[in-house]
C-alpha positions as CSV (number, residue, x, y, z in Angstrom):
1,X,6.5,-13.5,14.3
2,X,9.2,-15.5,15.9
3,X,12.4,-13.6,18.0
4,X,14.3,-16.6,16.5
5,X,13.5,-15.4,12.7
6,X,14.1,-12.0,14.1
7,X,17.4,-13.2,15.3
8,X,18.5,-15.5,12.2
9,X,17.8,-12.3,9.6
10,X,19.5,-9.9,12.1
11,X,23.0,-12.6,11.7
12,X,22.2,-12.8,7.9
13,X,22.7,-9.0,7.4
14,X,25.9,-9.3,9.9
15,X,27.3,-11.7,7.3
16,X,26.2,-9.8,4.2
17,X,28.1,-6.7,5.9
18,X,24.6,-4.7,5.7
19,X,25.2,-2.3,8.6
20,X,22.3,-0.6,8.0
21,X,19.9,-3.1,7.8
22,X,21.4,-5.3,10.9
23,X,20.5,-1.9,12.4
24,X,17.0,-2.0,11.9
25,X,16.3,-5.2,12.7
26,X,18.5,-5.3,15.3
27,X,16.4,-2.4,16.9
28,X,13.3,-4.7,16.6
29,X,15.2,-7.7,18.3
30,X,15.7,-5.2,21.2
31,X,11.8,-3.9,21.5
32,X,10.9,-7.6,21.3
33,X,13.3,-8.5,24.2
34,X,12.9,-5.6,26.6
35,X,9.3,-5.9,26.0
36,X,9.4,-9.6,26.8
37,X,11.2,-8.8,30.1
38,X,8.8,-5.7,30.8
39,X,6.0,-8.8,30.5
40,X,8.1,-11.0,33.1
41,X,8.9,-13.7,29.8
42,X,12.3,-13.3,29.3
43,X,13.0,-17.0,28.4
44,X,10.6,-17.8,26.1
45,X,8.4,-14.4,24.3
46,X,5.4,-15.6,22.6
47,X,4.8,-14.0,18.9
48,X,2.2,-11.2,20.6
49,X,4.4,-9.7,22.4
50,X,6.9,-9.7,19.0
51,X,4.4,-8.3,16.9
52,X,3.6,-5.9,19.6
53,X,6.9,-4.7,19.9
54,X,7.1,-4.3,15.8
55,X,4.2,-2.7,15.5
56,X,5.1,-0.3,18.1
57,X,8.3,0.0,16.5
58,X,6.8,0.6,13.3
59,X,4.5,3.7,15.1
60,X,7.9,5.5,16.0
61,X,9.5,5.0,13.3
62,X,6.9,6.8,11.5
63,X,6.2,9.7,13.8
64,X,9.9,10.4,13.4
65,X,9.3,10.5,9.8
66,X,6.4,13.0,10.6
67,X,8.6,15.4,13.0
68,X,12.1,15.7,11.0
69,X,12.3,18.9,9.3
70,X,12.3,18.2,6.1
71,X,16.0,19.6,5.5
72,X,17.3,16.6,7.1
73,X,17.4,14.3,4.4
74,X,20.3,11.7,5.5
75,X,17.3,11.5,8.4
76,X,15.0,11.2,6.6
77,X,16.4,8.7,4.8
78,X,17.8,6.7,7.1
79,X,13.8,7.2,8.9
80,X,12.9,5.6,5.5
81,X,15.1,2.9,5.0
82,X,13.9,1.7,8.8
83,X,10.5,2.3,8.1
84,X,10.4,-0.3,4.9
85,X,12.5,-3.0,6.9
86,X,10.2,-2.6,9.4
87,X,7.0,-3.4,7.0
88,X,8.8,-6.1,6.0
89,X,8.0,-7.5,9.4
90,X,4.8,-6.4,10.5
């Protein structure tokens, strides 16, 4: 996936005033940018690194769902929404 696509989707979510979706996409965008910086390709981040960042965030949110107490339904709902959005990009 291209980083530009994530940025466009994040802007579209902002314009639609969909804060939860914007936050989820922003997490992916930030992870991809950070990975690009870590790998020394700040300006032109290849699709492989963006995909790697998305898979890493997908794994992290799945772990959060597994370790979250069942009585924390509000937090579980947030994690499940992020998982749904992340899976769209995976």
